[in-house]
GUZA-741712 format. One record per atom (N, C-alpha, C): residue in three letters; atom name; z, y, x. Coordinates in Angstrom, 3 decimals, padded with zeros to 6 digits. Each point is the difference from the previous one (the first is absolute). Layout:
// GUZA-741712
resn;name;up;north;east
ALA;CA;Z;Y;X
...
//
This chain:
// GUZA-741712
resn;name;up;north;east
MET;N;-003.115;048.039;019.226
MET;CA;000.200;001.021;000.998
MET;C;-000.653;001.300;-000.495
LEU;N;000.788;001.075;-000.084
LEU;CA;-000.469;001.233;-000.574
LEU;C;-000.473;000.938;001.119
VAL;N;-001.116;000.658;-000.229
VAL;CA;-000.462;001.070;000.875
VAL;C;000.102;001.250;-000.800
LEU;N;000.997;000.835;000.310
LEU;CA;000.295;001.178;-000.789
LEU;C;-000.872;001.169;000.398
CYS;N;-000.439;000.717;-000.981
CYS;CA;-000.852;001.162;000.264
CYS;C;000.569;001.161;-000.831
GLN;N;000.745;000.899;000.714
GLN;CA;000.669;001.082;-000.687
GLN;C;-001.076;000.962;-000.546
GLY;N;000.091;000.303;-001.299
GLY;CA;-001.012;000.861;-000.581
GLY;C;000.300;000.231;-001.469
VAL;N;-000.666;000.949;-000.609
VAL;CA;000.148;000.287;-001.395
VAL;C;-001.382;-000.098;-000.636
PRO;N;-000.305;-001.052;-000.754
PRO;CA;-001.298;-000.104;-000.603
PRO;C;-000.286;001.183;-000.936
HIS;N;-001.217;000.563;000.103
HIS;CA;-000.355;001.091;-000.874
HIS;C;-000.264;-000.508;-001.426
THR;N;-000.292;-001.290;-000.139
THR;CA;-000.265;-000.576;-001.288
THR;C;001.112;-000.990;-000.365
HIS;N;000.696;000.227;-001.089
HIS;CA;001.057;-000.919;-000.411
HIS;C;-000.609;-001.291;-000.514
SER;N;000.816;-001.059;-000.036
SER;CA;-000.483;-001.318;-000.393
SER;C;-000.647;-000.003;-001.351
CYS;N;000.528;000.817;-000.926
CYS;CA;-000.606;000.018;-001.342
CYS;C;-001.370;000.588;000.049
CYS;N;-000.274;000.916;000.889
CYS;CA;-001.323;000.563;000.146
CYS;C;-000.952;-000.954;000.695
VAL;N;000.527;-000.694;001.010
VAL;CA;-000.835;-000.987;000.737
VAL;C;-000.427;-001.077;-000.975
ALA;N;000.879;-000.347;-000.931
ALA;CA;-000.338;-001.054;-000.987
ALA;C;-001.257;000.332;-000.787
ALA;N;-000.259;001.304;-000.182
ALA;CA;-001.210;000.428;-000.735
ALA;C;-001.295;-000.438;000.690
TYR;N;000.095;-000.215;001.317
TYR;CA;-001.218;-000.379;000.767
TYR;C;-000.100;-001.519;000.192
GLU;N;000.992;-000.794;-000.444
GLU;CA;000.033;-001.394;000.347
GLU;C;-001.083;-000.853;-000.565
LYS;N;-000.713;000.534;-001.044
LYS;CA;-001.096;-000.756;-000.559
LYS;C;-001.365;000.627;000.283
VAL;N;000.005;000.971;000.937
VAL;CA;-001.235;000.684;000.350
VAL;C;-000.751;-000.847;000.987
PRO;N;-001.272;-000.374;-000.314
PRO;CA;-000.789;-000.791;000.922
PRO;C;-000.404;000.780;001.244
ILE;N;000.001;-000.655;001.148
ILE;CA;-000.440;000.662;001.241
ILE;C;-001.010;-000.907;000.717
LYS;N;-000.790;000.643;000.873
LYS;CA;-000.989;-000.753;000.780
LYS;C;000.417;000.017;001.453
ILE;N;-000.035;-001.159;000.625
ILE;CA;000.438;-000.196;001.365
ILE;C;-001.198;-000.459;000.821
THR;N;-000.440;000.863;000.911
THR;CA;-001.216;-000.237;000.757
THR;C;000.367;-000.645;001.339
MET;N;-000.669;-001.123;000.259
MET;CA;000.256;-000.786;001.237
MET;C;-000.971;000.450;001.101
PRO;N;000.285;-000.364;001.260
PRO;CA;-000.853;000.434;001.122
PRO;C;-001.496;-000.414;-000.140
ASP;N;-000.267;-001.098;-000.679
ASP;CA;-001.362;-000.433;-000.164
ASP;C;-000.718;000.672;-001.167
GLY;N;000.703;000.928;-000.668
GLY;CA;-000.602;000.730;-001.112
GLY;C;000.266;-000.592;-001.352
SER;N;000.542;-001.210;-000.033
SER;CA;000.325;-000.624;-001.299
SER;C;001.167;000.724;-000.614
VAL;N;000.063;-000.087;-001.333
VAL;CA;001.020;000.721;-000.759
VAL;C;000.853;-000.966;-000.794
LYS;N;001.295;000.078;000.169
LYS;CA;000.950;-000.822;-000.745
LYS;C;000.628;000.865;-001.119
GLU;N;000.241;-000.640;-001.137
GLU;CA;000.657;000.709;-001.087
GLU;C;001.502;-000.151;000.112
GLY;N;000.724;001.043;-000.351
GLY;CA;001.468;-000.048;000.027
GLY;C;000.569;000.866;-001.052
VAL;N;001.352;000.061;-000.024
VAL;CA;000.732;000.839;-000.957
VAL;C;000.982;000.872;000.798
ALA;N;-000.017;001.275;-000.255
ALA;CA;000.892;000.927;000.729
ALA;C;001.463;-000.383;-000.151
PHE;N;000.747;000.074;001.081
PHE;CA;001.442;-000.303;000.070
PHE;C;000.332;-001.444;-000.352
GLN;N;-001.008;-000.873;000.025
GLN;CA;000.214;-001.413;-000.240
GLN;C;-000.656;-000.834;001.109
THR;N;-001.266;000.232;000.252
THR;CA;-000.746;-000.760;000.990
THR;C;000.392;000.442;001.404
SER;N;000.349;-000.986;000.837
SER;CA;000.360;000.300;001.375
SER;C;-001.062;-000.528;000.936
PRO;N;000.017;000.447;001.284
PRO;CA;-000.904;-000.584;000.985
PRO;C;000.175;-001.530;000.142
MET;N;001.241;-000.451;-000.156
MET;CA;000.199;-001.480;000.056
MET;C;-000.724;-000.684;-001.114
ASP;N;-000.036;000.596;-001.211
ASP;CA;-000.745;-000.595;-001.078
ASP;C;-001.462;-000.126;000.326
ILE;N;-000.571;001.065;000.623
ILE;CA;-001.407;000.002;000.352
ILE;C;-000.255;-001.049;001.107
ALA;N;000.891;-000.055;000.982
ALA;CA;-000.173;-000.983;001.084
ALA;C;000.021;-001.397;-000.532
ASN;N;000.931;-000.315;-000.898
ASN;CA;000.080;-001.317;-000.590
ASN;C;-001.244;-000.359;-000.813
SER;N;-000.607;001.009;-000.631
SER;CA;-001.191;-000.245;-000.774
SER;C;-001.216;-000.298;000.869
ILE;N;000.070;000.412;001.292
ILE;CA;-001.094;-000.245;000.937
ILE;C;000.172;-001.334;000.713
ALA;N;001.187;-000.195;000.577
ALA;CA;000.288;-001.249;000.720
ALA;C;001.483;-000.049;000.328
LYS;N;000.606;-001.157;-000.206
LYS;CA;001.416;-000.193;000.313
LYS;C;000.267;000.262;001.460
SER;N;-000.995;-000.370;000.885
SER;CA;000.181;000.203;001.407
SER;C;000.095;001.480;000.363
LEU;N;-000.789;000.828;-000.733
LEU;CA;000.065;001.462;000.203
LEU;C;001.366;000.546;-000.393
ALA;N;000.513;-000.448;-001.140
ALA;CA;001.314;000.458;-000.477
ALA;C;001.111;-000.380;000.975
LYS;N;-000.187;-001.124;000.700
LYS;CA;001.007;-000.465;000.958
LYS;C;-000.070;000.761;001.335
SER;N;-001.223;000.371;000.405
SER;CA;-000.175;000.583;001.328
SER;C;000.071;001.550;-000.027
ALA;N;-000.251;000.602;-001.174
ALA;CA;000.049;001.452;-000.023
ALA;C;001.467;000.496;000.069
ILE;N;000.228;000.911;000.910
ILE;CA;001.363;000.526;000.202
ILE;C;000.254;001.248;-000.822
VAL;N;-001.027;000.859;-000.091
VAL;CA;000.127;001.265;-000.715
VAL;C;-001.400;000.385;-000.474
ALA;N;-000.032;000.828;-001.012
ALA;CA;-001.277;000.493;-000.494
ALA;C;-000.181;001.453;000.444
ALA;N;-001.253;000.450;-000.020
ALA;CA;-000.307;001.412;000.203
ALA;C;-000.829;000.439;-001.179
VAL;N;000.413;001.152;-000.576
VAL;CA;-000.594;000.448;-001.281
VAL;C;-000.478;001.452;000.155
LYS;N;-001.231;000.213;-000.528
LYS;CA;-000.492;001.377;-000.110
LYS;C;-000.295;000.290;-001.465
TYR;N;000.805;000.873;-000.602
TYR;CA;-000.122;000.274;-001.439
TYR;C;-001.161;000.964;-000.305
SER;N;-000.761;-000.346;-001.000
SER;CA;-000.954;000.949;-000.561
SER;C;000.631;000.695;-001.208
GLU;N;001.006;-000.690;-000.560
GLU;CA;000.722;000.587;-001.153
GLU;C;001.409;-000.609;000.001
ARG;N;001.016;000.813;000.192
ARG;CA;001.355;-000.482;000.007
ARG;C;000.726;000.542;-001.222
LEU;N;000.451;-000.888;-000.835
LEU;CA;000.582;000.389;-001.306
LEU;C;001.463;000.331;000.124
GLY;N;000.464;000.966;-000.770
GLY;CA;001.435;000.255;-000.092
GLY;C;000.590;000.851;001.076
GLU;N;-000.721;000.138;001.123
GLU;CA;000.545;000.764;001.136
GLU;C;001.407;-000.410;000.347
VAL;N;000.212;-001.315;000.163
VAL;CA;001.299;-000.491;000.387
VAL;C;000.234;000.313;001.490
VAL;N;001.068;000.672;000.326
VAL;CA;000.217;000.518;001.306
VAL;C;001.239;-000.617;000.666
ASP;N;-000.182;-000.483;001.229
ASP;CA;001.134;-000.421;000.858
ASP;C;000.217;001.153;000.973
VAL;N;000.716;001.026;-000.401
VAL;CA;-000.007;001.262;000.722
VAL;C;000.616;-000.134;001.384
ALA;N;000.828;-000.985;000.248
ALA;CA;000.699;-000.087;001.274
ALA;C;-000.362;-001.263;000.742
ASP;N;-001.258;-000.442;-000.147
ASP;CA;-000.481;-001.147;000.751
ASP;C;-000.739;000.495;001.236
PRO;N;000.653;000.171;001.142
PRO;CA;-000.616;000.686;001.104
PRO;C;-001.216;-000.745;000.544
GLU;N;-000.028;-001.330;-000.075
GLU;CA;-001.139;-000.724;000.534
GLU;C;-001.256;000.316;-000.753
GLU;N;000.114;000.066;-001.331
GLU;CA;-001.164;000.301;-000.815
GLU;C;-000.402;001.459;000.118
GLU;N;001.005;000.873;000.133
GLU;CA;-000.317;001.429;000.161
GLU;C;-000.774;000.242;001.290
GLU;N;000.411;-000.709;001.078
GLU;CA;-000.688;000.171;001.277
GLU;C;-001.427;-000.435;-000.091
GLU;N;-000.281;-000.979;-000.882
GLU;CA;-001.343;-000.481;-000.154
GLU;C;-000.856;000.821;-000.913
GLY;N;000.515;001.139;-000.472
GLY;CA;-000.742;000.905;-000.804
GLY;C;-000.008;-000.367;-001.470
ASP;N;000.887;-000.868;-000.444
ASP;CA;000.050;-000.360;-001.402
ASP;C;000.953;000.925;-000.725
HIS;N;-000.509;000.978;-000.666
HIS;CA;000.868;000.931;-000.739
HIS;C;000.144;-000.378;-001.461
HIS;N;-000.562;-001.117;-000.389
HIS;CA;000.234;-000.612;-001.305
HIS;C;-000.462;000.852;-001.188
HIS;N;-001.018;000.772;000.217
HIS;CA;-000.546;000.777;-001.126
HIS;C;-001.459;-000.414;-000.177
GLY;N;-000.199;-001.017;-000.832
GLY;CA;-001.391;-000.501;-000.191
GLY;C;-000.477;-000.663;001.251
SER;N;-001.193;000.358;000.443
SER;CA;-000.578;-000.594;001.172
SER;C;000.202;000.837;001.254
SER;N;000.480;-000.632;001.092
SER;CA;000.177;000.724;001.235
SER;C;-001.269;-000.032;000.805
GLY;N;-000.949;-000.861;-000.371
GLY;CA;-001.230;-000.134;000.739
GLY;C;000.128;-000.899;001.225
GLU;N;001.207;-000.525;000.254
GLU;CA;000.238;-000.835;001.141
GLU;C;000.662;-001.331;-000.487
TYR;N;-000.188;-001.024;000.816
TYR;CA;000.694;-001.262;-000.303
TYR;C;001.464;000.150;000.349
ILE;N;000.837;-000.546;-000.876
ILE;CA;001.456;000.007;000.230
ILE;C;000.462;-001.464;-000.104
LEU;N;001.033;-000.327;000.789
LEU;CA;000.523;-001.365;-000.058
LEU;C;000.747;-000.206;-001.311
TRP;N;-000.146;-001.193;-000.547
TRP;CA;000.528;-000.287;-001.346
TRP;C;000.588;-001.411;-000.005
ASP;N;001.238;-000.117;-000.458
ASP;CA;000.631;-001.329;-000.067
ASP;C;-000.853;-000.957;-000.817
MET;N;-000.070;-001.244;000.482
MET;CA;-000.823;-000.988;-000.733
MET;C;000.478;-000.240;-001.426
SER;N;001.302;000.158;-000.239
SER;CA;000.539;-000.266;-001.318
SER;C;000.140;001.247;-000.877
ARG;N;-000.350;001.152;000.564
ARG;CA;000.169;001.264;-000.692
ARG;C;-001.193;000.236;-000.952
PRO;N;000.222;000.175;-001.272
PRO;CA;-001.112;000.224;-000.932
PRO;C;-000.847;001.200;000.380
LEU;N;-001.300;-000.128;-000.151
LEU;CA;-000.909;001.115;000.250
LEU;C;000.125;001.065;-001.099
GLU;N;-000.230;001.217;000.350
GLU;CA;000.236;001.090;-000.913
GLU;C;-001.264;000.735;-000.433
GLY;N;-001.161;-000.670;000.175
GLY;CA;-001.236;000.623;-000.442
GLY;C;-001.156;-000.696;000.643
SER;N;-001.229;000.429;-000.348
SER;CA;-001.191;-000.545;000.622
SER;C;-000.051;000.339;001.462
CYS;N;-000.465;-000.941;000.805
CYS;CA;000.130;000.174;001.431
CYS;C;-000.939;-000.936;000.790
GLU;N;-000.109;000.240;001.260
GLU;CA;-000.587;-000.928;000.960
GLU;C;001.182;-000.745;000.666
LEU;N;-000.242;-001.285;000.238
LEU;CA;001.110;-000.846;000.494
LEU;C;-000.406;-000.819;001.178
LEU;N;000.846;000.035;001.075
LEU;CA;-000.172;-000.811;001.198
LEU;C;001.231;-000.868;000.188
PHE;N;-000.154;-001.135;000.684
PHE;CA;001.141;-000.828;000.348
PHE;C;000.156;-000.011;001.520
LYS;N;001.225;000.195;000.453
LYS;CA;000.289;-000.006;001.422
LYS;C;000.747;-001.276;000.379
LYS;N;-000.553;-000.717;000.973
LYS;CA;000.656;-001.201;000.495
LYS;C;000.654;000.277;001.360
TYR;N;000.574;-001.045;000.598
TYR;CA;000.729;000.226;001.248
TYR;C;-000.899;000.417;001.121
ASP;N;-001.253;-000.347;-000.056
ASP;CA;-000.931;000.409;001.083
ASP;C;-000.406;001.455;-000.102
ASP;N;000.485;000.702;-001.028
ASP;CA;-000.282;001.416;-000.152
ASP;C;001.242;000.759;000.499
PRO;N;-000.185;001.100;000.770
PRO;CA;001.150;000.742;000.511
PRO;C;000.980;000.439;-001.090
GLU;N;-000.498;000.422;-001.163
GLU;CA;000.885;000.414;-001.041
GLU;C;000.722;-001.205;-000.615
GLY;N;-000.657;-001.136;-000.057
GLY;CA;000.667;-001.213;-000.454
GLY;C;001.135;-000.394;000.938
GLN;N;-000.263;000.113;001.321
GLN;CA;001.026;-000.306;000.995
GLN;C;001.195;000.925;-000.146
GLU;N;-000.280;001.264;-000.227
GLU;CA;001.086;000.977;-000.087
GLU;C;000.922;-000.329;-001.187
VAL;N;-000.621;-000.298;-001.153
VAL;CA;000.810;-000.339;-001.194
VAL;C;000.781;-001.284;000.229
PHE;N;-000.633;-000.980;000.668
PHE;CA;000.651;-001.267;000.275
PHE;C;001.233;000.224;000.877
LYS;N;-000.166;000.849;001.033
LYS;CA;001.111;000.305;000.911
LYS;C;001.094;000.797;-000.756
HIS;N;-000.409;000.884;-000.885
HIS;CA;000.984;000.771;-000.800
HIS;C;000.843;-000.954;-000.835
SER;N;-000.655;-000.971;-000.628
SER;CA;000.723;-000.992;-000.818
SER;C;000.917;-000.841;000.886
SER;N;-000.510;-000.326;001.210
SER;CA;000.846;-000.795;000.935
SER;C;001.200;000.765;000.412
ALA;N;-000.096;001.312;000.153
ALA;CA;001.162;000.814;000.353
ALA;C;001.051;-000.067;-001.077
HIS;N;-000.428;-000.056;-001.270
HIS;CA;000.972;-000.116;-001.065
HIS;C;000.720;-001.354;000.058
ILE;N;-000.685;-001.042;000.378
ILE;CA;000.620;-001.295;000.175
ILE;C;001.002;000.023;001.147
LEU;N;-000.374;000.659;001.096
LEU;CA;000.938;000.172;001.113
LEU;C;001.260;000.753;-000.460
GLY;N;-000.202;001.043;-000.795
GLY;CA;001.144;000.767;-000.484
GLY;C;000.902;-000.845;-000.867
ALA;N;-000.557;-000.826;-000.850
ALA;CA;000.766;-000.870;-000.823
ALA;C;000.825;-000.987;000.842
ALA;N;-000.632;-000.508;001.054
ALA;CA;000.695;-000.906;000.914
ALA;C;001.175;000.680;000.704
LEU;N;-000.212;001.239;000.440
LEU;CA;001.047;000.732;000.706
LEU;C;001.160;000.277;-000.936
GLU;N;-000.297;000.364;-001.258
GLU;CA;001.065;000.222;-000.975
GLU;C;000.779;-001.273;-000.240
SER;N;-000.699;-001.117;-000.136
SER;CA;000.662;-001.270;-000.311
SER;C;000.891;-000.465;001.146
GLU;N;-000.473;000.094;001.230
GLU;CA;000.704;-000.542;001.138
GLU;C;001.094;000.910;000.549
PHE;N;-000.253;001.338;-000.040
PHE;CA;000.924;000.895;000.698
PHE;C;000.557;001.110;-000.930
GLY;N;-000.452;000.037;-001.254
GLY;CA;000.501;001.022;-000.940
GLY;C;-000.305;001.413;000.466
VAL;N;-001.165;000.161;000.629
VAL;CA;-000.355;001.338;000.510
VAL;C;-000.370;000.962;-001.128
LYS;N;-000.090;001.237;000.363
LYS;CA;-000.539;001.043;-000.920
LYS;C;-001.386;000.371;000.545
LEU;N;-001.018;-000.324;-000.822
LEU;CA;-001.355;000.223;000.472
LEU;C;-000.355;001.438;000.034
CYS;N;-000.808;000.392;001.017
CYS;CA;-000.440;001.396;000.179
CYS;C;-001.520;000.094;-000.250
ILE;N;-000.813;-000.391;000.947
ILE;CA;-001.446;000.078;-000.167
ILE;C;-000.647;-001.198;000.691
GLY;N;-001.042;-000.498;-000.598
GLY;CA;-000.647;-001.174;000.578
GLY;C;-001.495;-000.019;-000.211
PRO;N;-000.729;000.782;000.777
PRO;CA;-001.444;000.092;-000.201
PRO;C;-000.791;-001.021;000.822
PRO;N;-001.249;-000.208;-000.377
PRO;CA;-000.884;-000.798;000.868
PRO;C;-000.417;000.815;001.202
THR;N;-000.363;-000.672;001.080
THR;CA;-000.515;000.679;001.210
THR;C;-001.255;-000.683;000.391
GLN;N;-000.693;000.529;000.994
GLN;CA;-001.233;-000.631;000.475
GLN;C;000.303;-001.373;000.567
GLU;N;001.151;-000.195;000.611
GLU;CA;000.343;-001.279;000.583
GLU;C;000.622;-000.968;-000.986
GLY;N;000.613;000.493;-001.044
GLY;CA;000.676;-000.886;-000.952
GLY;C;000.792;000.779;-001.026
PHE;N;001.333;-000.116;000.021
PHE;CA;000.831;000.752;-000.934
PHE;C;001.439;-000.062;000.532
TYR;N;000.871;000.856;-000.568
TYR;CA;001.428;-000.032;000.390
TYR;C;000.802;000.583;-001.146
TYR;N;001.322;-000.111;000.142
TYR;CA;000.880;000.641;-000.966
TYR;C;001.212;000.584;000.755
ASP;N;000.166;001.298;-000.144
ASP;CA;001.221;000.620;000.480
ASP;C;001.109;-000.265;-001.023
ALA;N;001.217;-000.269;000.522
ALA;CA;001.120;-000.306;-000.903
ALA;C;001.297;000.458;000.624
TYR;N;000.913;000.519;-000.811
TYR;CA;001.304;000.450;000.490
TYR;C;000.986;-001.180;-000.054
MET;N;000.632;-000.310;001.128
MET;CA;000.957;-001.088;000.094
MET;C;001.376;000.441;000.472
GLY;N;000.252;001.319;000.002
GLY;CA;001.283;000.455;000.496
GLY;C;000.124;-000.286;001.493
GLU;N;001.088;-000.630;000.414
GLU;CA;000.244;-000.294;001.389
GLU;C;-000.716;-001.279;000.459
GLU;N;-000.557;-000.701;-000.939
GLU;CA;-000.642;-001.269;000.336
GLU;C;-001.421;000.212;000.533
ALA;N;-000.542;-001.031;000.590
ALA;CA;-001.415;000.081;000.490
ALA;C;-000.570;-001.416;000.058
ILE;N;-001.291;-000.113;-000.197
ILE;CA;-000.704;-001.282;000.156
ILE;C;-000.492;-000.096;001.425
LYS;N;000.518;-000.982;000.709
LYS;CA;-000.352;-000.071;001.415
LYS;C;-000.099;-001.450;000.527
GLU;N;000.604;-000.918;-000.685
GLU;CA;-000.013;-001.398;000.462
GLU;C;-001.205;-000.729;-000.549
GLU;N;-000.482;-000.942;000.760
GLU;CA;-001.108;-000.835;-000.482
GLU;C;000.353;-000.693;-001.288
ALA;N;001.268;-000.372;-000.138
ALA;CA;000.465;-000.701;-001.208
ALA;C;-000.176;000.923;-001.218
ASP;N;000.168;001.312;000.167
ASP;CA;-000.197;000.937;-001.093
ASP;C;-001.444;000.019;-000.496
PHE;N;-000.923;-000.045;000.938
PHE;CA;-001.432;-000.002;-000.367
PHE;C;-000.341;-001.280;-000.755
LYS;N;000.611;-001.114;000.409
LYS;CA;-000.252;-001.261;-000.678
LYS;C;000.557;000.041;-001.405
LYS;N;001.138;000.653;-000.206
LYS;CA;000.551;000.130;-001.335
LYS;C;-000.899;000.874;-000.887
ILE;N;-000.525;001.049;000.564
ILE;CA;-000.888;000.901;-000.758
ILE;C;-001.299;-000.755;-000.415
GLU;N;-000.538;-000.738;000.949
GLU;CA;-001.242;-000.733;-000.297
GLU;C;000.260;-001.057;-001.087
LYS;N;001.134;-000.687;000.097
LYS;CA;000.318;-001.027;-001.014
LYS;C;000.171;000.629;-001.389
SER;N;000.665;001.172;000.001
SER;CA;000.219;000.660;-001.286
SER;C;-001.313;000.541;-000.567
ALA;N;-000.888;000.495;000.881
ALA;CA;-001.287;000.475;-000.457
ALA;C;-000.818;-001.111;-000.600
GLN;N;000.023;-001.157;000.629
GLN;CA;-000.707;-001.198;-000.521
GLN;C;000.536;-000.366;-001.356
ALA;N;001.291;000.113;-000.204
ALA;CA;000.613;-000.279;-001.316
ALA;C;-000.501;000.938;-001.046
VAL;N;-000.148;001.303;000.346
VAL;CA;-000.519;000.975;-000.926
VAL;C;-001.430;-000.357;-000.385
ILE;N;-000.791;-000.355;000.984
ILE;CA;-001.407;-000.323;-000.231
ILE;C;-000.143;-001.199;-000.944
LYS;N;000.859;-000.991;000.221
LYS;CA;-000.093;-001.221;-000.849
LYS;C;000.316;000.272;-001.430
LYS;N;000.781;001.071;-000.282
LYS;CA;000.319;000.336;-001.417
LYS;C;-001.205;000.599;-000.690
ASN;N;-001.037;000.379;000.782
ASN;CA;-001.255;000.478;-000.576
ASN;C;000.217;001.150;-000.971
HIS;N;000.798;000.997;000.420
HIS;CA;000.230;001.171;-000.823
HIS;C;-001.295;000.778;-000.187
THR;N;-000.142;000.646;-001.155
THR;CA;-001.097;000.930;-000.179
THR;C;000.439;001.408;000.447
PHE;N;-000.962;000.804;000.358
PHE;CA;000.296;001.399;000.341
PHE;C;-000.349;000.846;-001.244
ASP;N;001.004;000.599;-000.593
ASP;CA;-000.203;000.739;-001.246
ASP;C;000.214;001.489;000.250
ARG;N;-001.021;000.774;-000.356
ARG;CA;000.103;001.461;000.109
ARG;C;000.845;000.537;-001.161
VAL;N;000.948;000.844;000.331
VAL;CA;000.839;000.644;-001.025
VAL;C;000.022;001.492;000.310
THR;N;-000.504;000.804;-000.936
THR;CA;-000.001;001.463;000.167
THR;C;001.221;000.601;-000.669
LEU;N;000.842;000.662;000.774
LEU;CA;001.254;000.542;-000.506
LEU;C;000.199;001.441;000.392
THR;N;000.757;000.720;-000.785
THR;CA;000.483;001.299;000.451
THR;C;001.155;-000.228;000.982
LYS;N;000.406;001.035;000.704
LYS;CA;001.140;-000.157;000.916
LYS;C;001.249;-000.459;-000.731
ASP;N;000.264;000.593;-001.145
ASP;CA;001.180;-000.365;-000.765
ASP;C;-000.033;-001.460;-000.455
GLU;N;-001.170;-000.431;-000.403
GLU;CA;-000.183;-001.430;-000.431
GLU;C;000.241;-000.930;001.164
ALA;N;-000.487;000.382;001.184
ALA;CA;000.195;-000.861;001.171
ALA;C;001.465;-000.097;000.381
LEU;N;000.712;001.163;-000.060
LEU;CA;001.434;-000.020;000.290
LEU;C;000.753;-000.851;-000.994
GLU;N;-000.387;000.024;-001.242
GLU;CA;000.665;-000.798;-001.020
GLU;C;-000.281;-001.488;000.213
LEU;N;-001.255;-000.325;000.409
LEU;CA;-000.374;-001.399;000.254
LEU;C;000.882;-000.584;001.088
PHE;N;000.274;000.754;001.063
PHE;CA;000.769;-000.513;001.102
PHE;C;001.510;000.333;-000.103
GLY;N;000.374;000.545;-001.147
GLY;CA;001.422;000.253;-000.219
GLY;C;000.507;001.093;000.859
VAL;N;-000.814;000.992;000.279
VAL;CA;000.394;001.123;000.845
VAL;C;000.095;001.236;-000.881
ARG;N;001.106;000.708;000.120
ARG;CA;000.146;001.254;-000.775
ARG;C;-000.548;001.168;000.781
GLY;N;-000.799;000.799;-000.663
GLY;CA;-000.556;001.172;000.654
GLY;C;001.036;001.088;000.254
PRO;N;-000.369;001.063;000.699
PRO;CA;000.956;001.077;000.279
PRO;C;000.340;000.764;-001.269
//
């Protein structure tokens, strides 16, 4: 399952490769320091090195960079922009970071579980993607927006003249969502330009 992030990285992959063997220091809440490698070591790697149970229960990481290499920029990631992450070295604030996303420099690292509000928000966001997949599978809808809310999550979808209104429809959606969950898809971040995204989905630009 792809989570697309429209943007133009300031550092090309060949430049990022120059940092891939640079050692970094990852500081934990208790003050202990873990060794890592830039653009290789992920929060999931660190969690697994501490305890398998932590790797299983952590939903998302929070990172505060003291040194961010390469200045890789997701220029059109509104969620991160709202959190003050302008992707130029250290923002001085913790930013949410995918568990599987390699770290980009020395940093402080926290793990967010479901009992943390930010962990719940990310969990609900992921759940909304599962709901969207179920709606596409069962009704062939065109997805619009599906954010988490304080109460849960939802997905707006265009169905033309059709509408979901019968109890049987909700049962179909639930069954389809359970099928998606059983496939145990990973959530993969993909940073694309607008043109690359249009090409991926077979849409021709204006």
